[in-house]
KEGU-354866 format. One record per residue (C-alpha): residue number from 1; residue in three letters; x, y, z. Coordinates in nm, 4 decimals. Each point is the difference from the previous one (the first is absolute). Layout:
BEGIN
(rec NUM,"ALA",(X,Y,Z)) ...
//
This chain:
BEGIN
(rec 1,"UNK",(-6.3298,15.2616,2.7700)) (rec 2,"UNK",(-0.3345,-0.1689,0.0129)) (rec 3,"UNK",(0.0323,-0.3824,0.0884)) (rec 4,"UNK",(-0.3811,-0.0338,0.0208)) (rec 5,"UNK",(-0.2663,0.0962,-0.1656)) (rec 6,"UNK",(-0.2507,0.3195,0.1721)) (rec 7,"UNK",(-0.3455,0.0035,-0.0744)) (rec 8,"UNK",(-0.1945,0.2906,0.0893)) (rec 9,"UNK",(-0.3523,0.1554,-0.0446)) (rec 10,"UNK",(-0.0516,0.3540,-0.1238)) (rec 11,"UNK",(-0.2664,0.2526,0.0115)) (rec 12,"UNK",(0.1108,0.2931,-0.2634)) (rec 13,"UNK",(-0.2523,0.3096,-0.0178)) (rec 14,"UNK",(0.1025,0.0920,-0.3324)) (rec 15,"UNK",(-0.0067,0.3771,-0.1358)) (rec 16,"UNK",(-0.3535,0.1767,-0.0227)) (rec 17,"UNK",(0.1185,0.0442,-0.3881)) (rec 18,"UNK",(0.0792,-0.3337,-0.0369)) (rec 19,"UNK",(-0.2295,-0.2905,-0.2085)) (rec 20,"UNK",(0.0177,-0.3006,0.2165)) (rec 21,"UNK",(-0.1101,-0.3403,-0.0275)) (rec 22,"UNK",(-0.1401,-0.0902,0.2833)) (rec 23,"UNK",(-0.2668,0.3154,0.2296)) (rec 24,"UNK",(-0.0160,-0.0004,0.3622)) (rec 25,"UNK",(-0.4267,0.0982,0.1235)) (rec 26,"UNK",(0.1801,0.3337,0.1115)) (rec 27,"UNK",(-0.1541,0.2683,-0.2574)) (rec 28,"UNK",(0.3839,0.1901,-0.1847)) (rec 29,"UNK",(0.2566,-0.2948,0.1769)) (rec 30,"UNK",(0.1378,-0.2765,-0.1412)) (rec 31,"UNK",(0.1663,-0.2754,0.1096)) (rec 32,"UNK",(0.1232,-0.3408,-0.1344)) (rec 33,"UNK",(0.1365,-0.2231,0.1398)) (rec 34,"UNK",(0.3229,-0.1492,-0.0891)) (rec 35,"UNK",(0.1545,-0.3970,0.1667)) (rec 36,"UNK",(0.3804,0.0779,-0.0789)) (rec 37,"UNK",(0.2137,-0.2248,0.0091)) (rec 38,"UNK",(0.4234,0.0755,0.1184)) (rec 39,"UNK",(0.1946,-0.2570,-0.1515)) (rec 40,"UNK",(0.3243,-0.0846,0.0590)) (rec 41,"UNK",(0.2730,0.0908,-0.3239)) (rec 42,"UNK",(0.2353,-0.2300,-0.0169)) (rec 43,"UNK",(0.0544,-0.3412,-0.0984)) (rec 44,"UNK",(0.0304,-0.2192,0.3345)) (rec 45,"UNK",(-0.3591,0.1170,0.1326)) (rec 46,"UNK",(-0.1472,-0.0979,-0.3573)) (rec 47,"UNK",(-0.2879,-0.2052,0.1592)) (rec 48,"UNK",(-0.1312,0.2502,0.1919)) (rec 49,"UNK",(-0.0380,0.1796,-0.3152)) (rec 50,"UNK",(-0.0766,-0.2250,-0.2249)) (rec 51,"UNK",(-0.3792,-0.1040,0.2755)) (rec 52,"UNK",(-0.0555,0.4178,-0.0267)) (rec 53,"UNK",(0.0279,-0.0171,-0.4136)) (rec 54,"UNK",(-0.2975,-0.2910,0.0704)) (rec 55,"UNK",(-0.2485,0.1939,0.0800)) (rec 56,"UNK",(0.0576,0.3615,-0.0736)) (rec 57,"UNK",(-0.1368,0.1617,-0.3240)) (rec 58,"UNK",(0.2583,0.1995,-0.1002)) (rec 59,"UNK",(0.3935,0.1305,0.1010)) (rec 60,"UNK",(0.1984,0.2520,0.0649)) (rec 61,"UNK",(0.3936,-0.0771,-0.0947)) (rec 62,"UNK",(0.1712,0.2282,0.2290)) (rec 63,"UNK",(0.3557,0.1183,-0.1206)) (rec 64,"UNK",(0.2460,0.1597,0.1643)) (rec 65,"UNK",(0.1430,0.2699,-0.1880)) (rec 66,"UNK",(0.3755,-0.0970,0.0725)) (rec 67,"UNK",(0.0043,-0.3902,-0.0465)) (rec 68,"UNK",(-0.2079,-0.0037,-0.2756)) (rec 69,"UNK",(-0.1151,-0.3240,-0.1665)) (rec 70,"UNK",(0.1108,-0.3074,0.2720)) (rec 71,"UNK",(-0.0686,-0.3720,-0.0568)) (rec 72,"UNK",(-0.2799,-0.0352,0.1953)) (rec 73,"UNK",(-0.1406,0.2522,-0.1913)) (rec 74,"UNK",(-0.0342,-0.1659,-0.2658)) (rec 75,"UNK",(-0.1701,-0.2648,0.1487)) (rec 76,"UNK",(-0.2312,0.1162,0.1825)) (rec 77,"UNK",(-0.1392,0.1871,-0.3150)) (rec 78,"UNK",(0.0256,-0.3409,-0.1620)) (rec 79,"UNK",(-0.2360,-0.0979,0.3015)) (rec 80,"UNK",(-0.2617,0.2349,-0.0761)) (rec 81,"UNK",(-0.0271,0.0363,-0.3367)) (rec 82,"UNK",(-0.0360,-0.4044,-0.0082)) (rec 83,"UNK",(-0.2806,0.1213,0.2522)) (rec 84,"UNK",(-0.1039,0.2268,-0.2555)) (rec 85,"UNK",(0.0014,0.2981,0.2644)) (rec 86,"UNK",(-0.0293,0.3231,-0.0685)) (rec 87,"UNK",(0.3406,0.1284,0.0554)) (rec 88,"UNK",(0.0901,0.3735,0.0791)) (rec 89,"UNK",(0.3337,0.0638,-0.0142)) (rec 90,"UNK",(0.2008,0.2768,0.2818)) (rec 91,"UNK",(0.3337,0.1238,0.0634)) (rec 92,"UNK",(0.0443,0.0556,0.3769)) (rec 93,"UNK",(0.3024,0.2435,0.1555)) (rec 94,"UNK",(-0.0495,0.2533,-0.2745)) (rec 95,"UNK",(0.1200,0.2389,0.3504)) (rec 96,"UNK",(0.3132,-0.1874,-0.0701)) (rec 97,"UNK",(0.0607,0.0781,-0.3747)) (rec 98,"UNK",(0.0305,0.2612,-0.2321)) (rec 99,"UNK",(-0.1397,0.0561,-0.2882)) (rec 100,"UNK",(0.1919,-0.2789,-0.2519)) (rec 101,"UNK",(-0.0688,-0.2909,0.2379)) (rec 102,"UNK",(-0.3201,0.0885,0.0797)) (rec 103,"UNK",(-0.0228,-0.0018,-0.4169)) (rec 104,"UNK",(0.2465,-0.3025,-0.0195)) (rec 105,"UNK",(-0.2357,-0.1643,0.2318)) (rec 106,"UNK",(-0.2689,0.0066,-0.1870)) (rec 107,"UNK",(0.1320,-0.0534,-0.3662)) (rec 108,"UNK",(0.1338,-0.3570,0.1589)) (rec 109,"UNK",(-0.3634,-0.0427,0.1975)) (rec 110,"UNK",(-0.1669,0.0584,-0.3860)) (rec 111,"UNK",(0.2006,-0.2471,-0.2093)) (rec 112,"UNK",(-0.0714,-0.2563,0.3110)) (rec 113,"UNK",(-0.3223,-0.0082,0.1003)) (rec 114,"UNK",(-0.1318,0.1199,-0.4039)) (rec 115,"UNK",(-0.1245,0.3518,0.2157)) (rec 116,"UNK",(0.0193,0.3216,-0.1802)) (rec 117,"UNK",(0.2475,0.2228,0.1994)) (rec 118,"UNK",(-0.2834,0.2386,0.0108)) (rec 119,"UNK",(-0.2015,-0.2633,0.1730)) (rec 120,"UNK",(0.2423,-0.0706,0.2970)) (rec 121,"UNK",(-0.0203,0.1996,0.3496)) (rec 122,"UNK",(0.2655,0.1933,0.1508)) (rec 123,"UNK",(-0.0218,-0.0058,0.3996)) (rec 124,"UNK",(0.1734,0.0244,0.3792)) (rec 125,"UNK",(-0.1286,-0.2215,0.2443)) (rec 126,"UNK",(0.2357,0.1791,0.2260)) (rec 127,"UNK",(-0.1782,0.3482,-0.1232)) (rec 128,"UNK",(-0.3163,-0.0799,-0.0972)) (rec 129,"UNK",(-0.0064,0.1752,-0.3315)) (rec 130,"UNK",(-0.1269,-0.1996,-0.2905)) (rec 131,"UNK",(-0.2114,-0.2369,0.2439)) (rec 132,"UNK",(-0.3139,0.1444,-0.0623)) (rec 133,"UNK",(0.0287,-0.0451,-0.3633)) (rec 134,"UNK",(0.0485,-0.3830,0.0269)) (rec 135,"UNK",(-0.2466,-0.0481,0.2523)) (rec 136,"UNK",(-0.2730,0.2015,-0.2278)) (rec 137,"UNK",(0.1727,-0.1666,-0.3625)) (rec 138,"UNK",(-0.0848,-0.4089,0.2212)) (rec 139,"UNK",(-0.3227,0.1670,0.0185)) (rec 140,"UNK",(-0.0688,0.0001,-0.3624)) (rec 141,"UNK",(0.2040,-0.1987,-0.1339)) (rec 142,"UNK",(-0.0112,-0.3129,0.2308)) (rec 143,"UNK",(-0.3652,-0.2371,-0.0585)) (rec 144,"UNK",(-0.1840,-0.0116,0.2668)) (rec 145,"UNK",(-0.0649,-0.3830,0.1897)) (rec 146,"UNK",(-0.1913,-0.2416,-0.1541)) (rec 147,"UNK",(-0.2178,-0.2214,0.2411)) (rec 148,"UNK",(-0.1742,-0.2085,-0.1576)) (rec 149,"UNK",(-0.3385,-0.0403,0.2495)) (rec 150,"UNK",(-0.1672,-0.2992,-0.2684)) (rec 151,"UNK",(0.0661,-0.3143,0.2517)) (rec 152,"UNK",(-0.0431,-0.0212,0.3938)) (rec 153,"UNK",(0.3581,-0.1013,0.0426)) (rec 154,"UNK",(0.2172,0.1975,0.1164)) (rec 155,"UNK",(0.3385,-0.0026,-0.1995)) (rec 156,"UNK",(0.2701,0.1705,0.1407)) (rec 157,"UNK",(0.4199,-0.0084,-0.0337)) (rec 158,"UNK",(0.2359,0.0859,0.3530)) (rec 159,"UNK",(0.2331,0.1929,-0.0382)) (rec 160,"UNK",(0.1314,0.1177,0.3367)) (rec 161,"UNK",(-0.0397,-0.0364,0.2910)) (rec 162,"UNK",(0.1833,0.0633,0.4295)) (rec 163,"UNK",(-0.1345,-0.0239,0.2706)) (rec 164,"UNK",(-0.0750,0.2276,0.1776)) (rec 165,"UNK",(-0.0613,-0.0399,0.4469)) (rec 166,"UNK",(-0.3449,0.0762,-0.0002)) (rec 167,"UNK",(-0.1995,-0.0704,-0.3092)) (rec 168,"UNK",(0.2489,-0.2678,-0.0601)) (rec 169,"UNK",(0.1576,-0.1169,-0.3154)) (rec 170,"UNK",(-0.2033,0.2485,-0.2525)) (rec 171,"UNK",(-0.0007,-0.0882,-0.3441)) (rec 172,"UNK",(0.0109,0.1652,-0.3311)) (rec 173,"UNK",(-0.2075,-0.0729,-0.2741)) (rec 174,"UNK",(-0.0774,0.0793,-0.3294)) (rec 175,"UNK",(-0.3743,-0.1390,-0.1341)) (rec 176,"UNK",(-0.0681,-0.0773,-0.3251)) (rec 177,"UNK",(-0.3160,-0.1472,0.0560)) (rec 178,"UNK",(-0.3628,-0.0294,0.2699)) (rec 179,"UNK",(-0.0288,0.1989,0.2725)) (rec 180,"UNK",(0.1203,-0.0866,0.4036)) (rec 181,"UNK",(-0.1898,0.1744,0.3216)) (rec 182,"UNK",(0.0722,-0.0766,0.3904)) (rec 183,"UNK",(-0.0775,-0.3103,0.0943)) (rec 184,"UNK",(0.0396,-0.1630,-0.3110)) (rec 185,"UNK",(0.2637,-0.3231,-0.0120)) (rec 186,"UNK",(0.2361,0.0100,-0.1882)) (rec 187,"UNK",(0.2252,-0.3423,-0.1785)) (rec 188,"UNK",(0.3201,-0.0062,-0.1202)) (rec 189,"UNK",(0.1509,-0.1783,-0.2791)) (rec 190,"UNK",(0.3397,-0.0037,-0.1061)) (rec 191,"UNK",(0.0713,0.0195,-0.3725)) 
//
């Protein structure tokens, strides 16, 4: 059970026959940088999820095929919709279910999230089935981040931090405006 968000940066090399938003310098290879945040689904840890949603362009609404839609699923969906995020519906743990259970879960998620049933993905985190299709849909469906560089003022949101014994305090931020480079002095403001 996830109780703390986990940000991760993923370099994803798309299959060569796919159209990519981001192309690398090497001909023939298409690499996308995905910044993903795994958040807790449990309602007791909703603060973690709300911080993550505040700095994302999209949300993957992951529903366990056996448990179906939970109260926290509805809460997280509502938060993502309020922020205007693109939402991808996903049924997980399909390796543990039969076809009828999967269809029922997709129908339920379709009604709740207003997503067409044929647009809801089926995956298994255990076996990896459907995960490449999910990554491709994230690249295709979620908008690229927009960073305003008109102003020199750096504006960012610290959404998480951790202590590393070698680096000290490491802050995870989403930059909304401006730029930062090594050696810059940064002021933190509470709002």
